[in-house]
N, C-alpha and C positions, 0 to 999 in steps of 0.2 A: 542486483539483489544482495551481493556480498556486502556492499557499503551500507545500504539502507537496513539490511538485516542485522548488521553489527550494531547500528544505532537503536534499533528496536530491542535487541537483546540488553543493551545498557539500560534503556528505559525500564524494561520489565524487571531487571535486577534491582534497580533503585526502588521499585514499587513492591518489592518482596517476592517476586516470582522467580528468584534465582534458580530453584530446582528444575522447573520445567521450561525455562525461557528458550533453550536451544531447540527442544523438541517442538515447542509451539511455533517458533519462527520457521522451522523447516516445514511443518504441516501447513502453515499459512502460505508459504511460498509455493507449495505443491498444489493445493486446492483449498481455497478459503471456505468453500461450501461444505468441506468435510470437518471443519474445525467448530467447536462449540463456542459461538460468539453471541453477544447481545444482539437483539434484532436491529438496533440502529447501526451497529458496526457492520453487520452483514449487509444491510441496505446500502451503506456507504461504499463498501467494497464491491458490491454488485454493480453499482452506478459507475465507479471509477474504472472497473474492468471493461464494462461495455463501452464507455467513452474512449478508452485507450485502444481497444481491439476493433470495435465496430462503430466508429463515430457517426457514420452516415445513417445508422439505424436508431439514433437517439430520438425519443418522442417525449411529449409532455408528460406521459405516464411515468417516465423515469424520474422526473423531478417530483411528480406526485408521490412516488414510493418514498422518496426522501422526506417529503412533508409528512406522510403517514407515519414514518419512523420517528418523527419528533424534531426534525431539522427545520430551522427558520430560514428566511431568505439569505441572511448573511452566511450562515453555515453552508447552505447549498452553493452559494457563490464561491465560498472558500474551497469546498470539495472539488467543485468543477475547475477552479483555477489551479489548484495544486496538481490535480490529475493532468491537466493540460500542460502545465509548466514542466513536470517531470517527463512527460512524453516527448516534449520539445527538446529538453536537455539531453535525454538519452539518445534521441535520433541525431542530434548534433554531434554528440560524442561518438556514436557508432559511425556516422557519416565521415567523420574526420579520422577515424581509426585510433581514437584515444583509448589507451589501455589504463587499467587501474594502477594506482601508485603501488610500488612494491609492498608497502605496509598493509595493503588490502588484499594481496594475493593469498595470504594465509590469515585467517581471522582468529586473533588471539583470544577473543571473547568466547570462543566455542569450547574452550577447555574449562 
């Protein structure tokens, strides 16, 4: 969360959201359902969270929710692939005891 949150803060600041970037990222990390998001963003995060936490419960309706939110086949594939990739990499790093580089221990973008 520290590493990817830092990247999101940089992106938000580049798009003019400098003032609320830190609070937005913190809120998003805590509970994305409590954040004011576009419906497509919420659908994408709902899908990714379910796929990450409860992959055995995925159903065709989960893909249907993405379609209803406006995502096409390629976008749905990308959302699924990225969620799976990050879950894999995070588990690999956790399983090997990999720790964040010292530069990520304190996030300079939070200031």
